[in-house]
matplotlib code that plots the C-alpha trace (Angstrom):
import matplotlib.pyplot as plt

x = [99.8, 101.1, 98.2, 95.8, 97.5, 97.7, 94.1, 93.0, 95.8, 97.6, 101.3, 100.5, 98.4, 101.3, 103.6, 101.2, 100.8, 104.5, 104.1, 100.5, 101.0, 103.5, 101.4, 98.3, 100.4, 101.4, 97.8, 96.5, 99.1, 99.0, 95.3, 96.0, 98.7, 96.2, 93.8, 96.4, 97.6, 94.4, 94.3, 97.0, 97.8, 98.5, 101.6, 102.4, 103.8, 107.3, 106.5, 106.5, 103.8, 101.2, 100.4, 97.0, 97.1, 100.8, 100.4, 98.1, 100.3, 103.5, 101.6, 100.3, 103.5, 105.5, 103.1, 102.5, 106.2, 106.6, 103.6, 105.2, 108.4, 106.3, 104.7, 108.2, 109.3, 106.3, 107.0, 110.6, 109.5, 106.9, 109.0, 112.0, 109.7, 109.6, 112.4, 112.4, 112.5, 113.9, 112.2, 110.6, 107.2, 105.6, 102.3, 100.9, 99.6, 97.5, 96.4, 97.5, 99.1, 99.2, 98.6, 99.5, 100.1, 103.9, 104.0, 102.4, 103.3, 101.7, 101.8, 103.2, 105.6, 108.5, 109.8, 113.1, 116.2, 117.5, 114.3, 113.5, 116.9, 116.2, 112.7, 113.8, 116.5, 114.3, 111.4, 113.5, 116.0, 113.4, 111.0, 113.6, 114.3, 110.6, 110.6, 113.6, 111.9, 109.2, 111.7, 113.8, 110.9, 108.8, 108.9, 108.8, 105.7, 105.7, 105.8, 102.5, 103.8, 107.1, 105.7, 103.5, 106.6, 108.7, 106.0, 105.9, 109.6, 109.4, 106.6, 108.5, 111.7, 109.7, 108.2, 111.7, 113.0, 109.9, 108.8, 108.8, 109.6, 112.0, 109.3, 107.7, 111.1, 111.6, 108.4, 109.9, 113.2, 111.6, 109.5, 112.4, 113.9, 110.8, 110.7, 114.4, 113.5, 110.6, 112.6, 116.0, 114.1, 111.8, 112.5, 112.0, 111.6, 115.4, 116.6, 119.8, 117.8, 115.4, 118.3, 119.9, 116.6, 116.5, 120.2, 119.5, 116.4, 118.2, 121.4, 119.3, 117.3, 120.6, 121.3, 117.8, 118.2, 120.8, 118.5, 115.7, 117.9, 118.9, 115.2, 114.6, 117.5, 116.2, 112.8, 114.5, 116.5, 113.5, 111.4, 114.1, 114.6, 110.9, 109.8, 106.0, 104.8, 102.2, 104.9, 106.2, 109.4, 110.7, 109.7, 112.9, 112.1, 111.4, 114.6, 116.8, 115.4, 116.4, 119.8, 121.9, 120.2, 121.6, 125.2, 125.8, 124.4, 125.3, 128.1, 126.0, 122.9, 125.0, 126.8, 123.6, 121.9, 125.0, 124.7, 121.4, 123.0, 125.8, 123.1, 121.0, 124.0, 126.2, 129.2, 131.7, 130.7, 127.2, 128.0, 127.8, 124.2, 124.7, 126.8, 124.3, 121.5, 122.4, 120.1, 117.1, 116.3, 118.9, 116.5, 116.0, 119.7, 119.7, 116.9, 118.5, 122.0, 121.3, 118.1, 116.7, 117.6, 121.4, 121.4, 119.0, 121.8, 123.6, 120.4, 119.6, 123.1, 122.8, 119.2, 120.3, 123.5, 122.4, 123.1, 126.3, 128.0, 127.8, 130.0, 133.5, 133.9, 130.9, 131.9, 135.5, 134.1, 131.9, 134.8, 137.1, 134.5, 133.6, 137.2, 137.9, 134.8, 135.8, 139.2, 138.0, 135.2, 137.4, 139.9, 137.1, 136.1, 139.5, 138.9, 135.2, 134.0, 130.2, 129.3, 126.7, 128.8, 131.6, 129.1, 127.9, 131.3, 131.6, 128.4, 129.7, 132.9, 131.2, 128.9, 132.1, 133.1, 129.8, 130.2, 133.8, 132.4, 129.7, 132.4, 134.4, 131.4, 131.1, 127.4, 126.7, 129.6, 128.1, 124.8, 126.5, 128.2, 124.9, 123.2, 125.9, 126.3, 122.6, 123.1, 126.1, 125.4, 121.8, 123.3, 126.0, 123.5, 121.1, 123.9, 124.9, 121.3, 121.3, 124.3, 122.7, 119.5, 121.3, 123.3, 120.2, 121.3, 125.1, 126.9, 130.5, 132.6, 135.2, 132.6, 131.8, 134.2, 133.9, 130.3, 130.8, 129.7, 126.6, 125.6, 126.7, 124.3, 124.8, 128.6, 129.0, 126.5, 128.2, 131.6, 130.3, 129.1, 132.5, 134.3, 132.1, 132.7, 136.5, 136.3, 137.6, 137.2, 134.6, 132.1, 129.8, 131.9, 135.0, 133.5, 131.7, 134.6, 137.2, 135.0, 135.2, 139.0, 139.6, 137.6, 139.6, 142.9, 142.1, 140.7, 144.0, 143.0, 145.8, 145.6, 141.9, 142.7, 145.3, 142.9, 140.3, 143.0, 144.2, 140.6, 139.9, 142.8, 141.5, 138.0, 139.2, 141.1, 138.3, 135.6, 137.8, 138.8, 135.1, 134.7, 137.7, 136.6, 133.0, 132.9, 136.4, 139.0, 138.2, 135.0, 134.8, 131.4, 130.8, 130.6, 127.0, 126.0, 127.9, 126.1, 122.7, 123.4, 121.2, 120.7, 118.1, 114.6, 113.8, 112.2, 115.6, 117.8, 115.9, 116.8, 120.4, 120.7, 119.1, 121.3, 124.3, 123.6, 123.2, 126.4, 128.3, 127.0, 125.5, 128.7, 127.8, 125.6, 128.7, 131.6, 134.0, 134.9, 138.5, 137.2, 135.0, 131.8, 129.7, 128.9, 125.2, 124.2, 126.3, 124.7, 121.3, 121.8, 123.4, 120.1, 119.7, 123.2, 126.2, 128.8, 132.3, 134.7, 138.0, 141.2, 141.7, 144.6, 146.4, 148.3, 145.1, 143.9, 147.2, 147.0, 143.5, 144.5, 147.5, 145.5, 142.8, 145.4, 147.2, 143.9, 142.9, 146.2, 146.0, 142.5, 143.4, 146.5, 144.6, 141.7, 144.0, 146.0, 142.7, 141.5, 144.7, 145.3, 141.8, 141.5, 145.0, 146.9, 144.2, 146.8, 148.6, 146.0, 146.1, 149.9, 149.7, 147.0, 149.2, 152.3, 150.4, 148.0, 147.3, 146.5, 144.3, 142.6, 142.0, 140.4, 138.4, 136.9, 136.0, 138.5, 136.4, 134.3, 131.1, 132.8, 134.1, 130.6, 129.2, 131.7, 131.7, 128.1, 125.7, 126.7, 126.9, 123.5, 122.1, 123.7, 122.4, 119.0, 118.9, 120.2, 118.9, 115.9, 114.5, 115.4, 115.5, 113.0, 110.6, 110.6, 111.2, 110.0, 107.0, 106.0, 106.9, 106.2, 103.7, 101.6, 101.8, 102.6, 99.4, 97.4, 99.0, 98.3, 94.6, 94.6, 96.0, 93.4, 90.7, 91.7, 91.9, 88.4, 87.1, 88.0, 85.3, 82.7, 81.4, 77.7, 76.9, 74.4, 75.5, 79.1, 77.9, 75.8, 78.9, 81.0, 78.3, 78.2, 82.0, 82.0, 79.3, 81.3, 84.5, 82.6, 81.0, 84.4, 86.1, 83.4, 83.6, 87.4]
y = [-48.2, -51.6, -53.5, -51.2, -51.9, -55.6, -55.7, -54.4, -55.3, -58.7, -58.9, -60.3, -57.2, -55.0, -56.6, -56.0, -52.4, -51.8, -52.3, -51.1, -47.6, -46.4, -47.9, -46.0, -42.8, -43.5, -44.2, -41.1, -38.7, -40.3, -39.5, -35.9, -35.7, -36.7, -34.1, -31.3, -32.1, -30.7, -27.6, -25.0, -23.1, -19.4, -17.8, -17.1, -13.9, -15.1, -15.6, -19.4, -21.4, -22.5, -26.2, -27.3, -29.8, -29.2, -29.2, -32.2, -34.3, -33.6, -34.3, -37.6, -38.5, -38.0, -39.3, -42.7, -43.6, -42.7, -44.8, -47.7, -47.2, -47.3, -50.5, -52.0, -50.9, -52.5, -55.7, -55.6, -55.0, -57.7, -60.4, -59.7, -59.9, -63.6, -65.1, -68.4, -69.0, -66.8, -63.5, -64.7, -64.7, -65.7, -63.9, -66.7, -65.9, -62.8, -64.4, -67.1, -65.3, -68.3, -72.1, -74.5, -78.3, -77.6, -74.2, -72.3, -68.8, -67.1, -63.4, -63.5, -61.7, -63.1, -61.4, -62.6, -61.0, -60.0, -58.6, -56.8, -55.0, -54.1, -52.9, -50.7, -49.1, -48.6, -47.1, -45.2, -43.6, -43.4, -41.5, -38.9, -38.4, -37.8, -35.2, -33.6, -33.4, -31.0, -28.2, -29.2, -29.6, -26.8, -24.6, -27.4, -27.5, -31.4, -31.9, -33.9, -36.3, -36.4, -37.7, -40.2, -41.7, -41.5, -43.4, -45.9, -46.4, -47.1, -49.6, -51.6, -51.7, -53.0, -55.7, -56.6, -57.1, -58.6, -61.0, -64.7, -66.0, -65.1, -64.2, -61.7, -60.3, -59.9, -57.8, -55.4, -55.7, -54.5, -52.0, -50.1, -50.1, -48.5, -45.9, -45.1, -44.4, -42.1, -40.2, -39.9, -38.5, -36.5, -33.3, -35.0, -31.7, -31.5, -34.1, -34.8, -35.8, -37.9, -39.6, -40.4, -42.0, -44.1, -45.1, -46.4, -48.3, -50.0, -50.9, -52.5, -54.5, -56.0, -57.1, -58.4, -60.7, -62.6, -62.6, -64.2, -66.9, -67.7, -67.9, -70.4, -72.6, -72.5, -73.7, -76.6, -77.6, -77.6, -79.6, -82.1, -82.5, -83.6, -80.6, -80.3, -77.4, -76.6, -75.4, -73.0, -73.7, -70.2, -69.9, -69.2, -71.7, -74.4, -73.5, -73.7, -77.2, -78.4, -76.5, -79.7, -80.2, -76.9, -78.1, -79.0, -75.7, -73.4, -71.6, -70.9, -69.9, -67.7, -65.9, -65.3, -63.8, -61.8, -60.3, -58.9, -57.6, -55.9, -54.0, -53.0, -52.3, -50.7, -53.0, -53.5, -53.6, -52.3, -49.4, -46.7, -45.7, -44.6, -41.4, -40.2, -40.9, -37.6, -35.9, -36.4, -34.3, -34.7, -36.5, -39.1, -39.6, -40.0, -42.6, -44.6, -44.6, -45.0, -46.8, -48.5, -49.5, -50.0, -52.1, -54.6, -56.6, -57.0, -58.1, -60.6, -62.3, -62.4, -63.8, -66.6, -67.3, -71.0, -71.2, -69.1, -71.1, -74.1, -72.4, -71.1, -70.0, -67.7, -66.2, -65.6, -63.8, -61.7, -60.8, -59.8, -57.8, -56.0, -55.2, -54.0, -51.8, -50.3, -49.2, -48.3, -46.0, -44.5, -43.2, -41.5, -39.6, -38.0, -35.8, -35.2, -31.6, -32.1, -32.5, -35.2, -37.2, -37.4, -39.0, -41.2, -42.6, -43.1, -45.2, -47.4, -47.9, -48.6, -51.2, -52.8, -53.2, -54.9, -57.4, -58.0, -59.0, -61.2, -62.9, -63.7, -65.3, -62.4, -61.8, -60.2, -57.8, -56.8, -56.1, -54.1, -51.9, -51.6, -50.3, -47.8, -46.7, -46.0, -43.5, -41.6, -41.7, -40.4, -37.6, -36.8, -36.5, -34.5, -32.3, -31.8, -31.0, -28.4, -26.7, -26.9, -25.5, -22.6, -21.9, -22.1, -25.1, -24.7, -28.1, -27.4, -27.7, -25.2, -22.5, -22.8, -22.5, -20.9, -21.9, -23.0, -19.7, -19.5, -23.1, -24.3, -27.2, -28.5, -28.2, -30.0, -32.8, -33.2, -33.4, -36.2, -38.2, -37.6, -38.9, -42.0, -42.5, -42.1, -44.7, -42.5, -43.7, -43.8, -43.2, -45.9, -46.3, -47.2, -50.3, -51.6, -51.0, -52.4, -55.6, -56.2, -55.5, -57.8, -60.6, -60.2, -60.4, -63.1, -65.4, -65.3, -62.9, -60.4, -59.1, -58.2, -56.6, -54.5, -53.3, -52.5, -50.7, -48.5, -47.8, -46.6, -44.1, -42.8, -42.5, -40.5, -38.1, -37.4, -36.9, -34.4, -32.8, -32.1, -30.9, -28.5, -27.1, -26.5, -25.5, -24.2, -21.9, -18.8, -18.6, -18.5, -17.0, -13.3, -11.4, -10.3, -13.9, -15.3, -13.0, -14.1, -17.8, -18.9, -22.2, -24.7, -24.8, -26.9, -29.7, -30.3, -29.8, -32.2, -35.3, -34.0, -33.9, -37.3, -39.0, -37.2, -38.9, -42.3, -41.8, -41.0, -43.8, -46.4, -48.4, -49.5, -52.1, -54.1, -53.2, -56.2, -58.4, -57.2, -53.7, -55.1, -55.3, -58.2, -57.5, -57.3, -57.1, -60.2, -62.2, -61.0, -62.2, -65.4, -67.3, -66.3, -66.1, -68.4, -67.1, -66.6, -66.7, -64.9, -66.7, -67.9, -67.3, -64.3, -63.6, -63.0, -60.6, -58.7, -58.6, -57.3, -54.5, -53.6, -53.6, -51.5, -48.9, -48.9, -48.4, -45.6, -43.8, -44.4, -42.9, -40.0, -39.0, -39.0, -37.1, -34.4, -34.2, -33.8, -31.1, -29.1, -29.2, -28.0, -25.4, -23.9, -25.1, -25.1, -24.4, -27.6, -30.0, -27.8, -28.2, -31.9, -32.2, -30.3, -32.5, -35.8, -34.7, -38.1, -39.6, -36.7, -36.9, -40.6, -40.2, -37.1, -38.8, -41.9, -44.1, -43.5, -46.5, -44.8, -44.0, -47.6, -49.0, -46.5, -47.5, -51.3, -51.9, -49.0, -47.8, -51.4, -52.2, -49.0, -49.8, -53.3, -52.1, -49.4, -51.5, -54.9, -54.7, -51.4, -51.1, -54.9, -56.5, -53.7, -51.4, -54.1, -57.4, -56.3, -52.9, -53.2, -56.9, -58.1, -55.0, -52.9, -55.9, -57.6, -54.4, -53.8, -57.4, -57.1, -53.7, -55.3, -58.1, -55.5, -53.4, -56.5, -57.7, -54.1, -54.3, -57.0, -54.7, -53.1, -52.9, -54.9, -57.7, -59.8, -59.9, -61.0, -63.8, -64.9, -65.0, -67.1, -69.5, -69.9, -70.5, -73.2, -74.9, -74.9, -76.4, -79.2, -80.0, -80.1, -82.5, -84.7, -85.0]
z = [16.2, 15.0, 16.6, 14.7, 11.4, 12.0, 13.0, 9.6, 7.3, 6.9, 6.2, 2.7, 2.0, 3.2, 0.7, -2.1, -0.9, -1.4, -5.2, -5.5, -4.0, -6.5, -9.3, -7.9, -8.1, -11.6, -12.7, -10.9, -12.2, -15.6, -15.8, -14.7, -17.3, -20.0, -18.7, -18.6, -22.1, -23.4, -21.2, -21.6, -18.4, -18.0, -16.5, -12.9, -11.5, -12.3, -15.9, -15.7, -17.3, -14.8, -15.1, -13.8, -10.9, -10.3, -6.5, -6.5, -8.8, -6.7, -3.4, -4.6, -6.4, -3.2, -0.5, -2.1, -2.4, 1.3, 2.1, 0.2, 2.3, 5.5, 4.3, 3.6, 7.0, 8.6, 6.8, 8.1, 11.7, 11.5, 9.9, 12.1, 15.2, 15.1, 17.1, 15.3, 11.5, 8.7, 8.0, 4.8, 3.3, 0.0, -0.7, -2.9, -6.3, -6.7, -9.9, -12.4, -15.3, -17.6, -17.3, -20.0, -19.6, -19.6, -18.0, -15.2, -14.2, -11.2, -10.2, -6.7, -4.5, -2.3, 0.7, 2.3, 3.7, 0.2, -1.2, 2.1, 1.9, -1.8, -1.1, 1.8, -0.4, -3.4, -1.5, 1.0, -1.3, -4.1, -1.8, -0.9, -4.6, -5.2, -2.4, -3.9, -7.2, -5.9, -5.7, -8.6, -11.1, -9.6, -12.8, -15.4, -17.6, -17.6, -13.9, -13.8, -16.5, -14.6, -11.4, -13.2, -14.9, -11.7, -9.8, -12.6, -12.5, -8.7, -9.3, -11.9, -9.8, -6.8, -9.1, -10.1, -6.6, -5.0, -7.8, -6.7, -10.2, -12.9, -15.5, -13.3, -12.5, -16.2, -16.4, -13.9, -15.7, -19.0, -17.1, -15.7, -19.3, -20.6, -17.8, -18.4, -22.0, -21.0, -18.3, -20.0, -23.0, -20.8, -22.6, -25.9, -27.8, -27.7, -30.4, -28.4, -25.3, -27.3, -28.9, -25.5, -24.3, -27.5, -27.1, -23.5, -24.7, -27.7, -25.7, -23.0, -25.5, -26.7, -23.2, -22.7, -25.7, -23.7, -20.7, -22.7, -24.1, -20.5, -19.6, -22.5, -21.3, -17.7, -19.0, -20.9, -17.8, -15.5, -18.0, -18.5, -14.8, -14.4, -12.3, -11.8, -14.1, -11.5, -9.1, -11.7, -13.6, -13.0, -9.4, -7.3, -4.6, -7.2, -9.2, -6.1, -5.3, -8.7, -8.7, -9.3, -12.6, -13.8, -13.5, -17.2, -18.5, -15.5, -17.4, -20.5, -18.5, -16.1, -18.9, -20.9, -17.9, -17.3, -20.7, -19.6, -16.4, -18.5, -20.3, -17.3, -15.0, -17.6, -17.7, -20.6, -23.4, -22.9, -20.6, -23.4, -22.7, -19.1, -19.6, -22.1, -19.7, -18.0, -20.6, -18.2, -15.2, -12.4, -9.9, -12.7, -12.8, -9.0, -9.2, -12.1, -10.6, -7.0, -6.1, -9.2, -12.7, -12.6, -9.5, -11.1, -12.7, -9.4, -7.7, -10.4, -10.1, -6.3, -6.4, -8.8, -6.8, -6.7, -10.4, -10.5, -7.7, -10.0, -12.6, -11.6, -15.2, -15.2, -11.8, -13.1, -16.2, -14.0, -11.7, -14.6, -16.4, -13.2, -12.4, -16.0, -15.9, -12.5, -13.8, -17.3, -16.1, -13.4, -15.9, -17.9, -14.8, -14.8, -17.8, -17.9, -17.2, -17.0, -13.3, -14.0, -16.4, -13.9, -11.5, -14.3, -14.9, -11.1, -11.2, -13.9, -11.9, -8.6, -10.3, -11.5, -7.9, -7.1, -10.0, -8.9, -5.5, -7.2, -9.3, -6.2, -4.6, -2.0, -2.7, 0.6, 0.1, -3.3, -1.7, 1.1, -1.5, -3.4, -0.3, 0.7, -2.9, -3.1, -0.1, -1.3, -5.1, -4.6, -2.5, -5.0, -7.9, -5.8, -4.6, -8.3, -9.1, -6.3, -7.9, -11.4, -10.0, -8.4, -11.5, -13.8, -15.8, -15.9, -15.7, -16.6, -13.4, -14.7, -15.0, -11.3, -8.3, -4.8, -4.3, -0.6, 0.9, -1.3, -1.0, 2.4, 3.0, -0.5, -0.1, 3.1, 2.3, -1.1, 0.7, 3.0, -0.1, -1.8, 1.2, 1.1, -2.6, -2.0, 0.7, 3.6, 7.2, 8.7, 6.0, 4.6, 1.4, 3.3, 4.9, 1.8, -0.7, 1.8, 2.2, -1.6, -1.8, 1.1, -0.4, -3.6, -1.8, 0.7, -2.0, -3.8, -6.7, -6.1, -9.7, -9.2, -5.8, -7.5, -10.2, -7.5, -5.5, -8.4, -9.3, -5.7, -6.0, -9.3, -7.9, -4.9, -7.3, -9.7, -7.1, -5.1, -8.4, -8.8, -5.2, -5.5, -8.9, -7.8, -4.2, -3.3, -4.7, -6.7, -8.6, -12.4, -12.3, -13.0, -9.6, -10.1, -11.0, -8.1, -5.7, -7.0, -6.3, -3.4, -1.6, -2.8, -1.3, 1.8, -0.2, -1.8, 1.3, 3.6, 1.4, 1.2, 5.0, 5.5, 2.9, 4.3, 7.6, 5.9, 3.8, 7.0, 9.2, 6.8, 7.0, 10.5, 8.8, 7.9, 10.3, 10.0, 13.0, 12.8, 13.9, 16.6, 14.5, 13.6, 9.9, 10.6, 6.9, 6.0, 8.9, 7.9, 4.3, 5.3, 5.0, 1.3, -0.1, 0.6, 3.1, 1.8, 4.8, 5.1, 5.4, 9.0, 11.3, 12.9, 9.7, 7.8, 10.4, 10.3, 6.5, 6.6, 9.0, 6.9, 3.6, 5.3, 6.4, 3.0, 1.2, 3.5, 3.0, -0.7, -1.0, 1.3, -0.7, -4.0, -2.4, -1.1, -4.4, -6.4, -4.0, -3.9, -7.7, -8.6, -5.9, -5.9, -9.1, -11.8, -14.5, -13.8, -15.4, -18.6, -18.7, -18.2, -20.9, -23.3, -22.5, -22.8, -25.5, -27.0, -23.7, -22.7, -26.2, -25.8, -22.3, -23.0, -26.1, -23.9, -25.8, -29.0, -28.0, -29.3, -32.6, -32.9, -32.3, -34.8, -37.5, -36.9, -35.9, -36.4, -39.9, -41.3, -39.9, -41.3, -44.7, -44.8, -43.7, -46.4, -49.3, -48.6, -46.2, -47.5, -51.2, -52.0, -49.7, -48.9, -51.9, -54.6, -53.4, -51.3, -52.6, -56.4, -56.9, -54.3, -53.6, -56.7, -58.9, -57.9, -58.4, -61.8, -62.9, -62.0, -63.8, -67.0, -67.0, -66.3, -69.2, -71.5, -70.4, -70.8, -74.5, -74.9, -73.4, -76.7, -76.0, -79.3, -78.5, -81.5, -80.2, -76.8, -78.4, -80.4, -77.2, -75.6, -78.5, -78.5, -74.8, -75.1, -77.9, -75.7, -72.8, -74.9, -76.5, -73.1, -71.7, -74.8, -74.4]

ax = plt.figure().add_subplot(projection="3d")
ax.plot(x, y, z, "-o")
ax.set_aspect("equal")
plt.show()
């Protein structure tokens, strides 16, 4: 099979196929969507609107991402088949995007250990989410447009992680921002959902302004360093060779780029868009949170590690922002009642862990948690989607309960993902989260370790709060409705089972040496990212074991507490909320951050725009003076001149004579 493929397709072609196949799906389904927009369908025997090309669109929309995953897998097998040399490949430019005397930008792809891991995660988890979407979106009228936008999302994310230069990465960066706007506001007929999509788009543009400023500074550094423009100032290989020249501006560049990462990966203070992003279909939430958009900021920081290691200040800022975000978002998950929003706060918190690892210089630990998080977070969102699908749109966890007998596959796979999120042995989340906490402790950042440790306990509590309220205990559904609840279709269950397996055993990629492992993922990434060693000596090994045991007991206790309270003592949270009313009100209103932003930023901007830019500049200066004023001036002169048009020939001769006299006098003078 492999020989047949290699005979007809080169490795470079395989790399291009990884990004080309989802793009082909987007173009094909986008064309179908334009066709179906002009042809209304009838209704099927269930009373649902029949959308033309529904089956064709979903088939193409699912098969091409799976084909892209197969191409990524073939690249992995091929490049790891060479015993000598790093598994890396640069495709060379497909075309030259722009070429000026001082700037050359090519369109090319780069495959190395880091981009291969990201490509496999994006295509693998992304394909399962596409498969899941067949069942979840089966009755939606916009299913053709949905698959077109979902394929496009996958294409832009693959461009982002496979680009061989920072400008092409920025194209993917902006592309996933566009697709998030389209997919979060997918049901744009609902003003609230359309507003959520707009909010995500605007907040991300704020972050991207910082990214662009960082790009401009990088150009200035490369030009001043005397780099050859033909090699591409923004090419990652070229930039890494000139890394010492970034030393004077490393802090400024690193922080500006991190502003972009804060927007894309929802860190303080630009996290506010992500909870509202739940307005889109649940598979979209899974794709954004697990495999694509929100991981882009982490990937960017790890890819540009050669700049960040030059600035301890920038790394320290990243570590503290990540730790603060992890704790801040975890507290908001304690009081939320919407099943998808609880998972959204969880994503913000887990991304904080990843940035904490990046700030500590533990780049491989950040990628390890990114990978395991993709497994269990995709499973959590798709499990939540399975519940929402079975309950016909209900999302309030306190209107559920006792669903385990009706949704057994959903329940047990969701439980596995919850154990992974809580960091319970031996799930994937245990190994990746423990790696980050140990790096924090062993590097001397005990305060950051403590914040991460507390956040882990809160995470375990709120996720098992959700599990207990939804699947166990007595049900809050009417008996007749509870009896009608049925398990999701096979197309939705297969991804749940596969991701359940990965969530349970994905941690084997990074089992630490202290437990007899070899940290395979860390070794694999060692050729791309700098290694951060643990403290040596027997004491450090003993400390690592002790901290591992303590973290496990801590997470297990909070998990059990959350499960018991919300299955057997559901009145207790209400009593606590009444006793600590102001704390509960603060958390349930998300610390009023949105309201503060609205008062301090949004309303003043709207006021200035309305009074100054609209009424003063636009309405008065441009419309009244320039546009209408010019027209009125011409009109006045026209009316004045029209008074001289009497039709009397003698008057015209008089005007002619006066004009001639004026001309002669003017010439004489």
